[in-house]
N, C-alpha and C positions, 0 to 999 in steps of 0.2 A: 842585682840578680834579675833575670828575666823570668817571667812566670809562664807556665803552660796554661793556656785558656781552658784546656780540658780538665784541669785540676780544680776548677771552680766548683764549689758545692752547689747542689741542686736548689737549696734554700739558703738564705743568709745565715751566717754564723752568729751566735751570741758572743759576748766578750769572753765567757768561759771557754766556749768551743774554739775561739780564735787562739786563746792562750794555750789550750791543749795541742792545737795543730802546730803552733810555733815551737812548743816544747818538743813535739815529735820530730820536727825538722832539725832542731838543735841536737837532740840526743842521737839521732841517726847520722849525725855529722854531715848533713846536707849543708848546714852552716857550721863551720869549724870555729874554735876559739879565736877571737879577734875579728871575725867577719862582721861586716856591717849589714844590718838588716835592711830590707826595703823601706822606703819612706812611708810615712803615714798615708800619703796619697796613694802610693802603689798598693799598699795592703788593703786600703779601703776599696780600690777598684778590683783587686784580685778576689776579695772575699765578699764583695757587695755589701759593705758596711759603711756606717757613718764614721766620720773622723773621731767623734767622742767615743764611739764603741771601740775603735782601734786603739785609742789612747788607753782605754780601760784594760783592754787585753794585754797591751804592752806593760802596763803597770803591774798586772798580775804575774807575768812571767819574770818581771824584775824582782817582785817579792819572793819568787821561788829561787832567786839567786842565779838565774840563767843569763840575764843580760845586764848591761850597765848603760844608762842613758847619759850622753854627753851633750849638754846644752849647745845648740847651734851646729852640732855635728851629726846627731842621730843616735841610734841604739846599736850596741855592739854585743856579740856573744862573749860572755864572761869566761875568762880562764879560771877554772876551779881546781882546787886540790881537796882530796878527801879529808885532810886535817883542818880545813878552815870552817867546818861546821855548817856549810850551806849545801853540802852534797849528801843526799840520803843514800843508803845502801842500794835501794831499788834503782835510783838514778844512775849510780856508778855501774850497776850491773847492766842496765839497758845501754849504757855507753861502752859496754864490753871492757870495763876496767877491772872486773873481778873474775878471777879464774877459780876453777873447782879446787885446785891445790890451796889457794889463798884462803878460801872458806874453810877447807878441811883443817888447815893449820890454826886458824882463828878459833874454830870450835874445839880443837884439842886443848888449846891453852885455857879457854874460858870454861868449858864444861868439865874438864878434869878437876879444876879447882872447885867448881860448884858441887861436884859429886863428893869431894872430900869434906866440904863444909856441910853438905846435907847429912853425911854420916855422923858428923859431930852434933848437928842441931835439929835433926828431924824429930817430929813428934810421932807418937804411935798412930794417930789419925793419918798423918801424911804417909807413913809407911804402908798403912792399909790401902790408901789411895794408889800408891805406886804399884802395889801388888795387884790391885784390881785392874789397873790400866794394862799391866803386863799380861795378865791372864786374858784380857779382852783382845790385846794385840795378837797373842798366840792363837786364839780361836777365831780371829777375823776371817771372813771368807771372800773378801775382795780387796783390791789395792787401795781404794779410797778409805776403807775402814782401817786398814793396816797403817796407812800414813797418819790418819787422825789419832790413833792410839799411840803410835810411836812418838809423834810430836808431843802429845799430852804427857807421856811418861817422862820425856826429857825436860819438859817444862816444869813438871812437878818436882823434879830434882833441883832445878834452878830455884824454884820458890822456896824449897826447904833449906836452901843455903843460908837464908836470912840476909843476904847481901843485896841491897837495893840497887847498887850500881851494876852489879853483875846481872841482875834481873833486867835492868834497862838495856844492857848490852845484848842480852839474849833477845829481848823484844825487838831490837833494831835489825836482827838477822833472822827473825822468826820465819818470814815468808821464804827467804832463801833456804833456810834449813828444811822447810817443808818440801821445796823443790828437790833438795839434795836427797831427801828420803825417797822421793819418787824415783830418782835415778838408782838408788841402792836397792830398793825393794822390788823393782821390776827386773833386776839382774839376779838370776838365781844363784850365781856364784857368790856375789857380794852379800846377798841376803843370808846364804848359808854360813858364811864366815863371820858376819857381824851380829846377826840377831841373837844367837845363843849367849853372847856376852852380856846381854841385858840382865840375865839371871845372876851372873857373877857380880855385876854392879849392885843389883838389888840386895843380894845376900851380904855384901860388904856394908851397905848402908844399914841393913837390919842389925848387923853386929857392931855397928858404930866403929868400923875399921876404916878410918879416913885414908890411910895409905893404899890399901887394897882397892878402895873405891876409886881413888885417883888413877891408879895404874890400869884398872879394868876399863874405865871410861876412855882413857887414852888409847888402849888397845882396840876398843870398839871403834873409835874414830879414825884410827890408823888404817883400818881395812880399806877405806876409799883410796888412799894413796897407793896401796899395794895391789889393788884389784881393778881400778878404773881404766888402766891402760892409757891410751892417748887422751882420753877424756879429761884426765886430771889437770892437764895444762891448757884446756880449752876455755874460752870465755863461758861463764856460767849461763848467760843468756842463750848462747848457741847450743850448749849441751842439753839444757833443759827443754828447749823447743824440739830438739831432735828426739829425745826420749819421750816427751809428752805426746808426740804424734803416734806412738805405739800404744797409748793407753786411752780408751774412750773417755774416761772421766777426768783426764789430766788438765784440760783447759779450766775446768771448774776448780780443781785442786790448786792450780797455779794462779787463780784469781783472774783469769782471762774470760772474755765474753764467749 
């Protein structure tokens, strides 16, 4: 690969900054799976670094599962699969491997069952917490508050399920779920169809009716598939960036600078 001299940083990178920059190039498909990275010497010249610093940066992205080093040949972009444990949800999203429909389907399967389990296992304290969060969601006066209380309400249900594996699964898609809520709550039609179902879910959990809780949660999460239009099959990263541009606080909500 030949480097653009104009791309050089104004000041030398640290090893961490080099690792982040190389990760960016890989995730953006500037270097595709199987591609050979520039040599240590080329990287050192491009980023004005010492060879030991370059080696440390390469070691760090190797630990992230992005490259594989072959002695005598160099470093190559690693072919990864979501099932091999080395790919985070965030990384797959940034590589445009996750669509809105895929996230919606995953949430339907996961959260429908956690709602049913929450109906069976919730405590009175947990029920009061859900009620409080839903009231605060309903009375919120800006999008950032709505997203915060919406996410907390869904998370409270997952916690009340008492299933640690499901809690971990929810945690792995928490940031994507937050972005999904940004898309839904800034769309008046989607919000109008989906938000009222929160109350049906809560009442089912209150009455410890697992079947109704499961069905209500599934109906709530099906709204995206029926109302997102063309967005439903778009990469999540593209969809969220497009909708985030319409909301002043969205970069902060999505964890961007």
